[in-house]
N, C-alpha and C positions, 0 to 999 in steps of 0.2 A: 145731414149737414153738408154744406157746399164747400168745396176746396177753394174756389175762387169766385168772388162776387164783385162786379163793378158797381160802385155807387156814384151817382151824379147829383150835383146840387143845381137845381134849376127848375123851370116850369114843368110840371107833370112828372118830376123825377120820383123814384121810389125811395121812401125813407128807410132808415136802417131797420126799424121794427118790422115793416112790411116785407122787406127783402128776405129776412131770416125766419119770419113767422114767429116773432116775439109774442109771447102770451099776452103781454099788456096791450098789444096792438090788434088783437083779433077782432074786437068789436068796434074799435075806434082807431082807424089808421092815423088820425092826427094826434094820437096820444103819446107818440114817441117823444120823450123828453119831459112829459108832464107828471109822470108817476114818481113817488118817493124813491123807488129803486133806480130810476133813470140817472139820477145824479151820480150814482156809483157804478154805472154801467161802463165796464172797461172798453167795450167796442165803441160806444158812442163817444166817450172822451178822447180816445186815441184817434179816431177818424176826424173828429172836430178839430183837434190840435193840428193835424196835418193840413186840413182845409185852411185854417186860420194862419198858420205860421209857415207852411211849406216844409216843415221838418218831417223827414221820414221816420218810421218806427219799425223796430225788429223785435221779435220774441217777446211781445207783450201778451201775458196770459190773462184771460178773463172768463168769467162764468156767465152763461146766457140761458135764459128760460125760453124754451122753444116749443112750438106746436108740432102736430104730426103724430106718428105712432107712439111717441114717448111723451105725449102731451101731459103737462103737469110736472115734468122732470126738467133737469137742467143739463147742460153740456159745457165742457171746458174747451176753449180754443186758444191756439197760439196765433197772435195777430201780427201782420206786417202791413204797413201802409206807405204809400209814396204818391207824390203829386204827378199827374200826367201832363206833360208839356211837349210841344206847344199845344194849346187848346183855346178855343174861343170862350169857353166857360169853364169854371173850376171843376176839375175831375180828380178823384183820388182812386187809385188802385188798391184794393184791399185783398189780402191773402189770409185765408183762415185754415188752420190745421186742427183737426179734431184730436185733442189730447186727453179726452175724458178718462179713458182707461188708465193711462199712466198717472194722471193727476190723482185720481181716487186711490190707486194702489199706493202711491207715495203718501198720501194723506192718511190712509188707513194705518200704515206702519208707524208713521210719526205720532198719530193719535194714540195708538196702543202703547208705544214706548213712553210717551208723556204721561199717560194715565197710570201706568205702572209706577213711574217715578213719583207721581202725585200721591198715589196710595201709600207709598213708603213714607213720604213726608207727613201725610196726615196721620199715619200710624204713630210716628214720632210725636206729633202734636198731641195725640190722644194720651200718650204716656205722660207728657209734660204738663198739659193744661188741667187745672182743677176747677176752672170756672166755666159754666155752661155757655155764656155769651161769648167769651174769649175763644172757646173751642169752635163754635159755629162761624164766627167771624174769621178765625184763622183758616178753617177749611175752605171758605169761599176765597180767601186771599191766595191760598196755595193753588186752587183750581185755575185762577186767573193768571197768576205769575208763573207757575211751573207747568200748568196744564195747557197754557197758550189758548185759553178760552176768553173771549171778550167780556163775558159776564157770567156770574154765578150768584145764586142767592138761596137762602133758606127761608121758607114761608110757612105760616100756620094759618088756620082758620079760626078767627076770634069767636067769642061766645055770641057775637051779634051776626055771625055768618060772613063777615068781611075778611078779606085777605090781609094778613099782617106780615111784615118782612122784618124780623129782628136782626138779620145779618145779610149783607150783600157786598159784592165787589164788582167793579166794572161799570155798574150803573148806580146812580145815587139812590140811597134807600128812600129818601123823601119823594123822589120822582116815582119810584116803584109804588110807594104807598098811594100816590095820587092817582095811579091807574085803577085803584079800587073803585072809583066813582063810575068809570066806564064798565067795569065788571058788574057793579050793582045795577046799572042801567040795563044790562043784558040778562039779569037774573042769575048771575054766577056762571054763565056759559061763555064759551069762546076763550077759555084760559086753561092751558095744559097744566099749570101748577095746581089750580083748584081741582081739576079733574083727577089728578094724581092723589090729592089728599082725600077727596070724597070717594073715589073709586078704589083706592088702596092698591093700585097697580101702576106700572111705568107707562108714561105717555111720551111717544117719540114723534117729533115734528121734523120731517125731512126737509120741508120747504115752507117757511113761514108765509111766503107770498100767496100760497094756494090752499093751505090746510085750514079748514074752518075752525079747528080747535085752537087756533091762534088769532081768531078774528078780533077779539077784544083789544089786543095790544099790537096788532099787525103793523100798522103804519108807523107807530112810534118806535117799534123795535127795528124795523127796516131802515128808518132814518138814522139809526145808530149802527148800521152795518151788520145787523144780526140776521142770519139767513135760516138757521135751523136751531132746534133746541130739544132738550130731554128733561123731563120732570119725573122723578122717582120718589115714592113715599119713604119716609123715615119712621120706623116703628120702635116703640119702647114697650117691652113686655107684651108684644102682640097687638098693641094699640097704635094706630097711625097718629103721630104727633105733629107731622108737618111733611114738607116735601123739599127735596133738594133739586134745584133747577140749574142746568148748565146750558149755555148758549154757544153757538159757533158762527163764524163768519162765512162758512161755506154750507151749501145745501148737502144733504146726505152724509154729514160728518159722523153720525152715530150709527155705525154698522153693528150687527149683533154682538161682536166681541167687545166693542166699546160700551155697549149698553150693559153687558154683564159686569164689566169692571166698575161702571158708575153705580150699579145696583149693589155690588159688593162694598163699595165705598160708603154708600148710604147705610148699609147694614152695620158697618163698623161704627159709623157715627151713632146709630141707634143703640148699639151695645155700649158705647162710651157714655151716651146720655143716661142710660139706665144706671150705669155705675156711679155717675155724678149724682143722680137722684137718690140713690141708696146712701151715698156718702153724706149728702145734705140731710137726709132723714136721720142718719146716725148723729150728725152734729146737732140737729134740732132736738133729738131725744136727750143727748148729753146736756144741752143747755137747759131743757125742761127739768132734767134731774137735778142739775145744780141749783136751779131756782127753787125746786121743791125742797131740796136739802137745806137751803138757806132759810126758807120759810119755817121748816120744821125746827131748825136750830133756834130761830127767834122765838117760836112758840114754846119750845122746850126750856130755854134759858130764862124767858121772861114770865113764865107761868107762876103765879103766886102760890099755887099748890105744889106740894112735893111730887116730882116726877122722876122715875128711874127705870132703867132697863137691866134685866138680869138673865143669866142662863138658867136652864132647868136644874142644873146640878148645883146652883147656889152661888154663882159668882156675879158681882156687880160689873156691868158694862158701862153705864153712864148714870149720872145723877145731876139734877139741876140745882142751882144755888139755894132754892127754897128748901129742898130736902136736906141739903148740907147744913143749913142754919137750923132747921127743925130738930135734927139729931145732934146738933152742937159739935160737929166736926170742924176742924180748921179749914179744910178745903175739900174739893172733890177727890183729889188723889188720895187723901187720907181715908176717905170713906170707901173708895174702890178697893182698898187693900184688905178690908175685913170681910168675912163670910156674910152672906145675906141672912143666914139663920141667926146671927149675933144681934140683929136689931129687933128680933121678936122677943117680947118679954116671956111668953109661954112657948116652950120648945115645939109643941104640937100645932101651933097656929100656922106655921109655914107649910107643913104637910097638908093641913086641911085646905088652905088656900090653893095649893097646887092641884089637889084632887078635884076641886070644883072647876078650876080653870081648864084642866085637861078634859074633864067630862063635858062641860058646857061651852067651852071656847071663850067664855067671858065671865067675869066676876064683878058684881056691883054691890056697893054698900056693905062690904065685908068689914065688920067692926073688929078692931084688933088693938092691943096695947103694944106699942113699940118701945124699945129701950134706947135711950140716948147714950151718947159716948160717956157721960159722967155717971151712968147707972140709973138715972131717974126715968120715970115712965111718961109716955105721951100717947093718948088715945087718938086713933085715926080711922078713917073709912077708906078701905082699898077698893 
């Protein structure tokens, strides 16, 4: 990096991209200003403002993508500009101080602190939320609002192989869904989120402008000020169910410590989703049981044949209206108070019935004479 560079506007002058070796200008020196990233280039906008207004600038910090030994990486500069007067043509003096190390050290500490606080908030969210969609949306919200990330989303791969985004913050969900067409055109490649889902491992994009794994969405994300990203799989019971993607406005934002924290956060989400799935399965089972009990009760009570349940030692547990009427009791409660053996006309018939039931597990067409409450007999098949 240069400490001092003179930029001149006029015939044959060197443009900003050429002077610094901007990666976007390597093949096309005229491209300075035509790329999506140029609109947010801090150096370009600062120098242009001084050219146009004459207003000097001090301590403007900007990230630049440079060529050279560190090709493919970026550097941070503190910029100062001032008009050069008198002069026959517009001149601006530009001072650049390399602050990459200080900037990244500060970003690293801020990122880790924010991620730790974000994890605490999401842990509280996990305890509080009982709805799957609300949990995922809340996690994305916390990452954006408390984690200071411009965008975060949770995505799954649909049964048709397309990317689905059930929860997102910072970027409109419908807009994210629309990017699926570009992903389809590329055969599912060029997307870190999809790669994390299919590969089952974390994908880190330090620089969206140069990493081929972000090719599918590169220009659209850069237009929204996103420079780097991290996609990590979310697993439930050992199976990848989706991926959590977090984006940053700076390149190289996700250093190893930050990656580990985001992976821990994704693991917590997976654990919470497993718990919610188990709880939903329990509720579904209870609902099915209630439905089954309701159907059984309807069949029990509306059956025209006499139906009853007893214990092995001879106590009534339940009897339907048809049996109560058949044996001429006033109601079910009155019948349940008498011993089962009392409704058999012959004392040995109950024992014979039980012996067959215990031996074979089922008894059919067992002909027996039952005793009604008034002492009269009634023949029946058990």
